[in-house]
N, C-alpha and C positions, 0 to 999 in steps of 0.2 A: 248270340246272345250280346245284346249291346251293354258294354259296361259304364254303368252312370256312377256307382261309387266303389272304387277298388278298394276294398277292405281285409287285411288281416290283424287279429288283435290277439293278444298273448295274455292269458289269465295266470297270476302267478300264487305262489301260497310260501308261506316264512313259519318253519317251525310244525309244518303240519296243518295251520290254520290259514283259510283263504285270505288273501290279502285283497279279496273285492275288487276286482277288475271289470265292476259293471259295465257293459259296454252298450249296453242299451240305458245308461244314464251318463257317459263320460266318453268323450269323442277323442281321446288320447293315446298315443301309441302304446302307453302303460301308465298306471298311475297306483297308488297307495288308497287305502280307504281314509273318509276323512277321519280327524284324530280329535275328540273334543278338548282343547286345551285347559278349559278353564271351570269344565265340570259342575259349574251351577245349577240349581233347580228353583233358587229365588225369584218370582215375577217381578220383582222390584230392583232387580240389578239389572245395570244399564250401563251398555258398553258402545264405544264408536272408535273412528279414527285409526284402523289398525295400519302398521307399517312394519316391513321386514328386511333385515339386512343378510348377507352371506358372508359367511365366516371361511375364506378358502385354505387358512392352515388347520383347522379341526374339521371342516366339512359340516357344518350346521349352521343354522341360522338364530338370529335375534328376531324374536316377535314383539312388537311393541306396542301397546292401546293405552286409552283412557276409558275408566271405567268410574261409576258412582255404585258402589255396592249397596245401598239403600234406596238409591234414587233421588236422596234429597242431599245427602253430603255434599260437599265439593268434591269436584271429578279429580282423580289420581291418575298419574301414569305408571301403569304397571309392564312386565317384561316376562318372557321364558325362552328358554333355550329349547331349539326343536331337532332333532335329527334331520340330515340332506336323505338320508337312506330312506325313510319312511315316514316323515313329519311327527314321530312320536317325540314326549316331551322328555329332554335330557334333565333340566331344571324347572321346576314347576312355577307359577307364578309368583314374581318378587316386586315390592315398590321399588320404582326408580327416582319417583318425586319425593318431596319434603315428607317425613314421619310424623305422626302425630306428636305435639310437643314443641315441634318445627315450622310444621305446616299447617296448623290449625285454623280453618276459614279461608285458606289458600286455596284457589282454583288454579287447576292445571290442565291443560289442554293441548289440541293441535302439534301432538308430538311427531317427529321426525328421526332416523336414525341412520348412519353410516359407519363402514368398517375401514379400519387403517389396517390393511395387510402389512406394513413393514414395522409397528408396534404393538400388533397384533392386540389391538384396542377398538371399541366401540364408542362412537359420542353418540349420545341421544338430548336432543333440544325440546324443548316446549316452551310454550306462553303462561306463564304463571300472572295470575292476577289476583292482586292483593288490595282490597278496598278501591282506592281509586288510582293506584298505580301499578301498572302492568310491563312486565320486561320478558326478554327470551333467555330462557335460563338453559345452561348446560352441565351434562354429567358424564365423565367418562368410566366406562365398565371394562374390566380385564377382560381379554379376548378368549382365554380357557374357561374361566369358572364364571365369568359376568359377575364378579363381585364388582363392588362400586371402589373407583381408583380417585382418591382423594374426594373431595366434597362438592357438591353443585356451584356453580359459578356464574355470575351473572354476565351476560352477553351485552344487553342493553334495550332500548325499545326504538333508537333512533334520534331521539329529541335530547336537547339541552333541558334541563330541569328548571323549571318556571312557575313561580307562585300564581301566576296568572290562570294557568291550566287546570282546570276543574277535574279532569280525569284523562288517563293515557289508556290506550288499549293497543294489544299487538294480536295476531293472528295469523293463520297460513304458513307455518313456519315451514320452509322446504330445505334441506341438507345434503349436500353432497361431500364427497373425499376425493381430492383431486391427487392423483397419483405422481403427476408430472412435478408440481409444485410441493407434493408433501405437505397439503394443509386441508381442512376443512372449511366450507365456505356454506353460511348460514344464511338465506334471505326471507324478510318476512314483510307484512304490510303492519302501518304503525299509525297510531291515531293520536292526535291532541287535540282535545276540545276545552277550547275557551270558553265557548256558550253556544246554546243549541244550533246556530247559523254560523257561528265561526269555528271551524273545524279544520286542521292540515291533516289529510290522509296519503299516505306516500309510502313508498317500496324503498325499503332501506336492506343492507347486506354488510355481513362483518365476515373477517377471518378468524379462524382459531387454529394455532398451532397443534402440534400432537403433545407439546408439553401445558397446553392449557391456556397459553399467552392469548389473549382477545385482542384482535385488531380494531382500529375505529369503526363507528357504525357509519357507513357511507348513505347518502341518499342516492338512491336510484333514478327514481322517476321524478318528473317536474310536470302535474297534469294540472291545468288549470290555474287560475289566481292561487296564491297563498291562502291559506284559512278561507277557504270557501267553501262551505258545507256541501254544495251542489256538485263538487266535483271528487270523486271518490275512486280511489284503486284498490286492489286486492287481488289474491289468488294469484302468488307469483311463482314462477318456477325457473330454473337456469340450469344451463349447459357450457360444460369448456370445450373450448375449441385448441386443441394441444397444437396444431401446425402454428399457428400463429401468438399462442397465450394470452386470449382473450375471453373474457365470460360473456356470453348472450344472456339476458334477463327478458322475461316475457311476464304480463301480468294484464288481468281484467279492469276494466272501468265502469263506473255508473258516471252518467251526466245528467244534468237538472231532473234528479229524482229518480233517476233509472229508467228514464224514457228511452235513452240512447246506451248501448252498450257495445264496446268494441275491447279489441285487444293492442297493445302498445308494445314495442321493445326498446332496449336500449341495449350497445354494446360498451365492455368497461374491461380495461386493463387488467391482466392477470397479475401483474405485481403488486399495484395498490387500489384497484377499482376504479381508477378515474374515468370520467364518462369520455368514448371515443367520438362522439357527436354531441354536440349543444342542445338538439332538440331529440325527444325521445321520436323513435319511429312507430307509424302505425303499420301494425300487422294485418287486421282484418276490419273493417269498417262494417258497423252495423246495419249499415243501410244498404249493403252489398247485397243482393237477391242471395235467398236462402240462408242468411247468418242473421235474422233478427229476434232469433230466440234467446232467451233468458241465459243459456248456459254457451253462450259464445265467450263470457267472461271466463271459463275455465278452459284454458289450455295446458298442454303438455310438451317437453321438447327433450331431445336427445341431439348430440352430436356423433358424426359419421366421421371416422378419421380415415377411413378406407375410400370415401368419396369427397372426402373435403367438403361436406354439406350437414346442415343440419334438418332434423325430423320431426315434424310439428303437428298434433293430432288436436282436434276439438269435435265437441258434440253439439248440436244446434238441431233445434226442431226435432229431437232424439234420433238422428243420424250421426254416425262418426265419421270424419274425412280426414283424411293424410295428406301432408304436403311436404314436398321437398323443396328446401330453402338454403340459398347459395350464400355462402358462409361468409362473404366480404361484407355483405350489405342486407341479409334476412330476406331478399326478393324470392318469390315464387318461381319455382322451376317446373313443377307439376303438380298436381292433385289427385287422389285416388278415393272413390267411395268405398269404406271400409265395412259400413254397415248402411243399409237403406230399411226403413221401416217399411213394413208392408211388402207386398211384391213376395221376392224370394227371401226376404229376411228371415234369420231364424230366431233373432231376438230384437227387441226393442231396447235400448238401453235405458236405465233407470239410475245410472249416476254418472260422474265424469269419467272419461277413460284416462287410463294409465298406460304408460310405454316405457318399453325397456329393452335395451341392447341382448342378444342372444350370445354370449360367449361362444367361440370356436364355431361358427354359423354367420354369414353374411345377411341377417335376420333380425327383425324387429319383433316383439310382441305387443300387440295392442289388447289392453284387455278391460273388461268394464263388467258391470250387472246388469242384467238384462230380464226382460220376461219374455217368454215364450209367444209370439205372434202367428206363427204358421195358421193356417185358417182351420185346420183338420185337428188342431191341438192347442187351444189357448189355455194358459195357466195362470193363475193367480199369486205366484211365487216367482223370485227370482232366481237367478242363477249366476256363476260367474262364467263368463263367455271370453273367449278369444279370437284373435286373427293374425295369424302370419303374415308379415311384409317383408319384400325382396328388399334388402337395404341398398341395393344398386339401383333399380326402378323405380322403386317406391309404391309397389303395384301388389295385391293381395296374391300371396301363394299357399297352398296347402288347402284345408277344408275350410269351408266358406262359415264363419263366425260358429267355432267348434265350442262345445258345453266342455267347460275344465271340471266344474263340480257336478255330482250327482242329480238327477231328479229326486225330488222329494214325493216320491210314489206313496208312501205310505209313514204313518208316525214314527216308525224307528230309524227313518234315516233323517238327519239335519237338512233343514229348509234356511236358506239362506236368505235373511232377511233387506229390505229393501234399504238402499242408503244412497245419500246423493255423492258421497266420498266412494275413488275408486276401491277396490280390493287390492289389499298386498300381494305381489307377485316378485318373486327373487329368483334369478338362475345362478347354479352352480357352474365350476368352470368346465362341464362338460356339456353344457347347454340344457341339464335338467332342473325344472322349475319346481318352486313350492307357491303355493298360494293360503293367503290365510283371509278368511272370509269371517262374518259375524253371521249366525244362524240360531237354531231353536227346533228340539225336536218336539216341543211342547204346541202341539198344534191348536189349539184351544186358543192359546194366546202367544200366537205366530206374528202380531205385531208388536211385541216386546222383544228386544234383545237380549238373548240369555246367555250365548257360549260364542266362545272364538275357535274356529275350527282349522286345523290346517291339512295339508294333502300335497303330496309330492307327486309330479307328473313330467310327463315328455311331451311334448306337442308331435302329432301325428302330420308329416310333411306332404307324404301322396296327395298329387293333384287331385280336383275333384271337376267331374265334369257335369254341368248342369243340363237338365233337360230343356229341349226347346216347347215353345208353347204346344199344347195338345200332349205331352206325357208326364206321368207322374203329377203330383200335387194335387189338390183338393179337386175333384170332379174334373180331372184331366186339363185343368187350366195350366201346368207348369208354374204354379205360383212359390214351389219350394221343390228343390233335389228329394227323390224316393231316396232312402237310407235303409238298409237292413243292418240288423248289428247282431252279432253271436258271441257269448260269453261261456266260459265252463271252468269249473273247480274240480280239484280232487281231493279226497280225503282220506287218509288209511283208516282201517277198520281192524277187527280182529281176525287172527289166523293168515296175515298175510293178504288179506284181500283190500279192495279198494271201493270205493264209491265215487261216481261222476255225478255232477249236476250240470245240466247245460240250459241255455236260455237263449231265444232268436225273438226278436222284436222288429216290427217294420214300422216307419215313420213315412209321412206323407205318400203311400202306397196308393197306386190306382184303384179305383173300385171296381176291377175285375179280377184281383187278386182272390181267390177263394181258399187258399191251404198254404201250411208251412209244410216243408220235408225237413226232419232234423234225423240225422245221422251220427252215431259216435264210429269213430274208430282207434285202433291202436295202431302206433306208428314209432318208427325209428326217428324220425324227424319231425319236421312240422307239416308236412304234407302227408299224404297218402295213397294209396292204390285200391282202388275200389274192389278189385277182383280178391285181393288177399286181405286187407286189413278191416274189413268191416266186423262191426262188433254189434249192432245193435240194428234193429229194423226201424222202417220209417214212422214215425207219427206225425198224422195229419191231424191238426185241430179243426174247429167248428167253422163253417165259413162265416165271415164278418169280424173274427177276432186279428188282433194285430199284435198278439205276442203268443209264444207258445214255449212251455219248459218241458224238459225230458230228463228221467234220472235213473241211471243203471246202478245196481247194486251187486258187492259181492264178487266183482271177477278179479283175477289174479294179474298180478304185473307180468307183462309177456313184451314190453314194450318201453320206450323212453317216454313217449306223447301218448295224451288221451287229446283225440281231436274232434272238434264236433263242426259238421258242415251244416250251413242253414241254405235254405233255399225256398222260394214263392213259386205258386203255380195258379194261372188262372184259366178259366175254365177248357181252355184247348189244349191245357197241359203244358204252356209255354209261358215264360216270363221275360221282360225287358229288363228285369234287374236282377244283378250280377249276384252270385252266392256271396255268402261270408263265410269266413272260417275262424275260430277260437281253437288255441292248444294251450293243454296245462302239462309241464312236464314233470314225471315222477322221478325219484332220486332218493333213493334210501327211505323212503316212505312220505318225504316231503317235497315240495317244489320250493327251488330257493329264490330268492329276491336277485334278478337278473344285475350284474354289474353294470356301470353306467356305459363302460366302453363297447359293452354288446350291441347297443342300440346306435352308434354314429352311423 
């Protein structure tokens, strides 16, 4: 039997209730269920631009987002503390930006957050727009309680105050904490409009000390003639090279009304942000083959101290590409296609990608919102996808374009809402992640953002072997790998008995598959002996089905685990698709959440 998608999934319970590792919906080693952070029911309630930061001292996350409670009021910045164990709320939604009476009529948006582990403190920054004057604003939050620490403070907009300027704009703020220099660094796009065709649009940056001292606003980009409205820049990102002590800034551009879109970069000294080259460097030329799409202006970058190089990702024409960049001059070293729409692609990106370093592993995680585009199962909804990347080679590893959030198969599960901004992902110190995404469980109003959801997960790093042409996929064309998923959950009933529910799902299976075989076993470990551990007879669904469920009631505890084995058969009784198993552990009537170290 040829093994196409080796899989071993563990379903976990907490306090006797299922922690919902629906493996027909989430392709991760383990995951918690989606948690509704905001619990809103009003259709007019709008939210977007959510970000997250991990608190290594208290082992929790801070989620930050912007919202309009009735769809018309000025946007505000809110936050919530959530557990790193299961994504559940520790401190519910609270206001970070200016309250009523101080912030009436002030629009707040484009928030970002970073955590300072030395002082156990968060910094939240956002763009505050009031009348014709806009500035980047910061607010410290205490790390244990998330209470406001001091008053909000102005960081700036990058420009000197000029009475000839009709209005200032700021947008696209990005914030990092630099542990080497023990400082925060924020970058943003700023605009000074003198007249409709006389504007200065540039990238700026500023340092913020842990005490709140704000350094000078430093101009990073020099793109086109000054005060020429046809030359625009925005969507900056930044990474810090700890080996040589310098920052690398990247940003997108528009030239002549948006006909040409390229990405540029600038190296700056870590001590004072002084430019290290006179001219900005060209990172991606819009006219290059394959990079003429409008999303080339959105790039994201991280620095890898282990290999002394940068890794840079962008999406264009709905594909995602990763690049290794030489640290000395940001020149390309190699590239990898991380997602290719059509063909074998699991998803077609609908947001710009994000990238994050996975602590304790020589890996990156690239993530995005996407629509399923496999020929056999198109979907109108979006989900959060991920792709692990080997930090040494820059190439894909683990499952190809795996789903992090669950499939919206019915109205009781949250549906991820399309967004051009990347979802929020952060990792804890053990390499387990939290994803936060905007979603709705109101199917009739799915186009309206209703709530913010969170989910804890651990990427599944077992490699995937893709089928060659003629095996699996729609009509045997090999357009996508055949995947078989199993999930199982156990609950305790009366009189010391248990009930087990199992599910088996086949994705992109060949047309020759005619039946599922589902078997339950009791076992002392996660494996089983067919001769002694069999608990339930085979269930065979009707031909043509791609999913099957099996439930057994009132059995007594005789082992540590209930194991479900799923397999599929064709008309000859054989299958080229490897079986999939799932195990649920019984312990004093419950199944406990596994520790982080148990999955290293």
